[in-house]
C-alpha positions in Angstrom: 72.3 5.6 43.5 75.7 7.4 43.6 74.3 10.2 41.4 71.3 10.6 43.7 73.5 10.8 46.8 75.7 13.3 45.1 72.7 15.5 44.3 71.6 15.6 47.9 75.2 15.9 49.4 75.9 19.3 47.9 72.7 21.0 49.1 73.0 19.4 52.5 76.6 20.5 52.8 75.6 24.1 51.8 72.8 24.1 54.3 75.1 22.9 57.1 77.7 25.5 56.2 75.0 28.3 56.1 73.7 27.1 59.5 77.3 27.3 60.9 77.7 30.7 59.5 74.5 31.9 61.0 75.5 30.6 64.4 78.6 32.8 64.3 76.4 35.9 63.5 75.7 36.1 67.3 78.1 37.9 69.6 79.6 36.0 72.6 79.6 37.2 76.2 83.3 38.1 75.8 82.7 40.2 72.7 79.7 41.9 74.4 81.8 42.8 77.5 84.7 44.0 75.3 82.4 46.2 73.4 81.0 47.7 76.6 84.5 48.4 77.9 85.3 50.2 74.6 82.1 52.2 75.0 83.0 53.2 78.5 86.5 54.4 77.4 84.8 56.4 74.6 82.3 57.9 77.0 85.1 58.9 79.4 87.0 60.6 76.5 84.0 62.5 74.9 80.5 61.7 76.0 78.7 63.5 73.2 80.9 62.0 70.4 80.5 58.6 71.9 76.7 58.7 72.1 76.6 59.9 68.5 78.9 57.0 67.5 76.8 54.4 69.4 73.6 55.7 67.8 75.1 55.6 64.3 76.3 52.0 64.8 79.9 52.8 64.1 82.2 49.7 63.7 83.6 49.5 67.2 80.0 49.7 68.7 78.0 47.4 66.4 79.0 43.9 65.3 76.6 41.2 64.3 73.8 41.3 66.9 75.8 43.3 69.4 75.4 47.1 69.8 75.8 49.7 72.5 72.8 51.5 73.9 72.6 54.1 76.6 69.9 55.9 78.6 70.1 59.3 80.2 69.0 60.6 83.6 65.5 61.3 82.1 65.0 57.6 81.5 65.1 57.9 77.7 67.5 56.3 75.2 70.3 58.7 74.4 71.9 56.1 72.1 70.3 53.2 70.3 70.1 52.1 66.6 66.4 53.1 66.4 65.0 54.1 69.8 66.8 57.4 70.6 64.4 59.6 72.6 62.0 56.8 73.5 61.8 55.5 77.1 64.4 53.0 78.2 63.2 53.1 81.8 59.7 51.9 80.8 60.9 49.1 78.5 59.4 45.7 79.2 61.0 42.4 78.1 58.9 39.9 76.1 57.9 38.1 79.2 56.5 41.3 80.7 59.4 42.0 83.0 60.5 45.5 83.9 63.6 45.5 81.8 64.3 49.2 81.8 63.8 49.7 85.5 66.0 46.7 86.2 68.8 48.1 84.0 68.6 51.5 85.8 68.5 49.8 89.2 71.5 47.5 88.4 73.9 49.8 86.7 76.8 51.0 88.9 79.7 53.3 88.0 83.0 51.5 87.7 81.3 48.0 87.6 79.9 45.8 84.9 76.8 44.0 86.1 74.3 41.6 84.3 70.6 41.9 83.7 68.9 38.7 82.3 65.7 39.1 80.3 63.7 37.5 77.5 64.0 38.9 73.9 63.7 37.4 70.4 66.8 37.0 68.3 66.8 39.2 65.1 64.4 37.8 62.6 62.7 35.5 65.1 59.5 35.9 67.1 60.1 33.5 70.0 61.8 35.2 73.0 65.0 33.6 74.3 67.2 34.4 77.3 69.4 37.4 76.7 71.9 39.0 79.0 72.7 42.7 79.1 76.1 43.9 80.5 75.3 47.2 82.1 77.2 50.0 83.7 76.9 53.7 84.6 79.3 56.2 83.0 78.8 59.8 84.1 75.1 60.4 84.0 74.4 57.6 81.5 73.5 54.0 81.8 75.1 52.0 79.0 74.7 48.4 78.0 75.5 45.7 75.5 73.4 42.5 75.3 74.1 39.0 74.0 71.9 36.0 73.5 72.5 32.9 75.7 72.9 29.7 73.7 
């Protein structure tokens, strides 16, 4: 019986450790806000370089599931890991909500506001609640989103 328990104990402990590691692969609200604040500082220093860095997913602007994205005055993504040039303003969340329009309506220069929406976690299909911290910097709307627990 001891050998049987030992055989199950190792895989179980490895599975639990993997689960704990996966849970830390998601950014926290504090990390998302800090990333957006770094992005604002980068935008204020050099908007073109900052947008290029965001789109490239450079280290300060992409960590685990957190990344910076921005939309220009034309309503299109000016920075995003894969959607540059596509419409942010027309983006719908997975519950059919007007996510892009809400982001544009909420973002205010000099303030960080929240937009709550439904979106699946990476690698999953079921949408869960997600929060985007949004702000306006110059003529750009920028955001970083995190998943609620």
